[in-house]
C-alpha positions in Angstrom: -60.6 -118.2 -42.3 -57.4 -119.1 -44.1 -58.3 -117.0 -47.1 -58.9 -114.1 -44.8 -55.1 -114.6 -43.5 -53.8 -115.0 -46.8 -55.3 -111.8 -47.9 -54.2 -109.9 -44.9 -50.5 -111.5 -45.7 -50.6 -110.5 -48.9 -51.9 -107.0 -48.4 -49.0 -106.6 -45.8 -46.5 -108.0 -48.1 -47.5 -105.2 -51.1 -47.4 -102.6 -48.5 -43.9 -103.5 -47.2 -42.6 -103.7 -50.8 -44.1 -100.2 -51.4 -42.4 -98.8 -48.4 -39.0 -100.2 -49.4 -39.3 -98.8 -52.9 -40.1 -95.6 -51.2 -37.3 -95.6 -49.0 -34.9 -96.2 -51.6 -35.7 -93.3 -53.7 -33.2 -90.7 -53.7 -34.0 -87.7 -51.5 -33.8 -84.4 -53.5 -32.6 -81.6 -51.3 -34.0 -78.0 -51.8 -32.2 -75.9 -54.0 -30.2 -73.3 -52.3 -31.2 -69.7 -52.9 -29.1 -68.0 -55.4 -26.6 -65.8 -53.8 -27.6 -62.2 -54.0 -25.5 -60.5 -56.8 -22.8 -58.1 -55.7 -24.5 -55.2 -54.5 -24.0 -52.2 -56.9 -21.7 -49.9 -54.7 -23.3 -46.6 -54.0 -22.4 -43.8 -56.0 -20.0 -41.5 -53.9 -21.4 -37.7 -53.6 -19.0 -35.5 -55.7 -16.6 -33.7 -53.5 -17.5 -30.2 -53.5 -14.6 -28.0 -54.9 -13.4 -25.3 -52.7 -14.6 -21.9 -53.5 -12.3 -19.2 -53.1 -13.5 -16.5 -50.7 -12.2 -13.2 -51.4 -11.7 -11.7 -48.0 -13.6 -8.4 -47.2 -11.5 -5.7 -46.7 -11.4 -5.2 -42.6 -12.7 -2.1 -41.4 -9.5 -0.5 -39.6 -10.2 0.0 -35.6 -10.0 3.4 -34.6 -7.5 3.9 -31.7 -9.1 3.8 -28.5 -9.6 7.4 -27.1 -8.3 8.3 -23.9 -10.9 8.6 -21.2 -11.8 12.3 -20.6 -12.1 11.8 -16.9 -8.5 10.7 -16.9 -7.2 13.7 -18.2 -9.1 16.4 -16.1 -7.3 18.8 -14.0 -6.6 18.0 -10.6 -8.9 19.1 -8.3 -8.2 21.9 -5.4 -8.2 18.6 -3.0 -5.6 17.0 -4.8 -3.6 20.1 -5.0 -3.9 20.4 -0.9 -2.8 17.0 -0.7 0.6 17.3 -2.7 1.4 20.4 -0.9 0.9 18.6 2.4 3.4 15.9 1.2 5.8 18.6 0.1 5.7 20.1 3.5 6.5 16.5 5.5 9.2 15.9 3.0 12.2 18.6 2.6 13.9 19.1 -0.7 16.7 16.8 -1.4 19.2 19.9 -1.8 18.5 20.6 1.8 18.5 17.0 3.3 21.9 16.5 1.6 23.2 19.7 3.1 21.9 18.9 6.5 23.4 15.5 6.4 26.8 17.2 5.5 26.6 19.4 8.6 25.8 16.5 10.8 28.8 14.6 9.5 31.8 13.7 11.5 35.4 15.6 10.8 38.5 15.9 12.0 38.3 19.6 12.6 35.8 22.5 12.6 37.6 23.9 9.4 37.2 20.4 7.9 33.3 20.4 8.7 33.4 24.1 7.2 35.0 23.2 3.9 32.7 20.2 3.5 29.5 22.2 3.9 30.9 24.9 1.5 31.3 22.1 -1.1 28.2 20.6 -0.7 26.7 23.9 -1.0 28.4 25.0 -4.4 27.8 21.4 -5.7 24.1 22.0 -5.8 24.3 24.6 -8.1 23.7 28.2 -8.5 19.8 29.4 -7.7 17.6 32.3 -8.3 14.5 30.8 -6.9 11.8 32.9 -5.4 12.8 31.8 -2.0 16.3 33.2 -2.6 15.1 36.6 -2.3 13.9 36.0 1.3 17.4 34.4 2.3 19.2 37.6 0.9 17.0 39.7 3.1 17.7 37.4 6.1 21.4 38.0 5.6 21.1 41.6 4.9 19.1 41.9 8.3 22.1 39.8 10.0 24.6 42.1 8.6 22.8 45.3 9.8 22.4 43.8 13.2 25.8 43.3 14.1 26.8 46.6 12.8 24.2 48.0 14.9 25.1 46.2 18.0 29.2 45.4 17.7 31.0 47.3 14.7 30.8 47.9 11.0 32.0 44.5 9.2 32.9 44.0 5.6 30.2 41.5 4.1 30.6 40.2 0.6 27.1 39.9 -1.4 25.4 37.0 -1.0 25.8 34.1 -3.3 22.6 31.5 -3.3 22.6 28.0 -4.6 19.9 25.2 -4.6 20.6 24.3 -0.6 21.1 27.7 0.4 22.7 31.0 0.6 26.1 32.2 1.7 27.6 35.4 2.9 31.1 35.9 3.9 32.0 38.5 6.7 35.1 39.8 7.7 35.8 41.0 11.2 38.8 43.0 12.2 39.8 40.8 14.8 39.0 37.7 17.3 37.1 39.8 20.0 34.8 41.4 17.7 33.9 38.2 16.2 33.3 36.6 19.3 31.0 39.5 20.6 29.2 39.3 17.3 28.6 35.7 17.9 27.5 36.6 21.6 24.8 39.2 20.5 23.3 37.5 17.5 22.8 34.0 19.1 19.2 34.5 19.5 18.7 36.6 16.2 15.5 35.7 14.5 15.6 36.3 10.9 12.2 35.5 9.6 9.4 32.7 9.6 10.8 29.3 8.7 14.2 30.8 8.1 17.3 28.3 9.6 20.7 30.1 9.8 24.0 29.1 11.0 27.5 30.5 11.2 30.3 28.2 10.1 33.7 27.7 11.8 35.7 30.8 10.9 38.8 31.3 9.0 41.3 32.9 11.0 44.2 34.9 9.1 47.5 35.6 9.9 46.7 39.3 10.0 44.3 38.5 13.2 41.1 39.0 10.9 38.4 36.6 11.3 36.3 35.6 8.2 33.0 34.2 8.8 30.6 32.3 6.5 26.8 33.0 7.3 24.6 30.6 5.7 20.9 30.4 5.5 19.3 27.0 4.5 16.8 26.5 1.9 13.4 26.4 3.5 12.1 23.0 4.4 8.7 23.9 2.9 8.9 25.0 -0.7 
């Protein structure tokens, strides 16, 4: 029995010595993996050299042609429309003369002088309507000679605003009689006429200015 105990003790002692020797053995650490060598930089792609591009000659752009529809002649409806507008709007020369006639003046003579000045300022005219105005003045003259007495009449002068004729009466009575007899005289369609304040001379003669306005409808 004692022999068995000694045998187990000796075996334990030997085992303890072996364990102690193993524990005192230096521990070898695993060698670190070698660091990878610096990666070789990727070769950069060569920068493409700019290629000179010769611009192609541009084709000249032809100017836009006007739309043929915009240059066609106006239709008859357009002509009629413009004619209607003209009838509604009297000519500027006539409007200025009418405005002068309606002005306020210190005396009848001042009114007469202002109207004659505006008439002359509108400029001489030989437009087609002046033939009708001259005929109207001739009719006026003939009516006075037939109903009153012969009178001296200067040739009419026509301007852009109207036509005027100067008529000389021998005295104030014949002038008044002429005015009375021709108050309702009609000289023609669309014809506006008037007698301006007269000029009385020292000799007793009376000079009247007969005026026919430019038509309101050209």
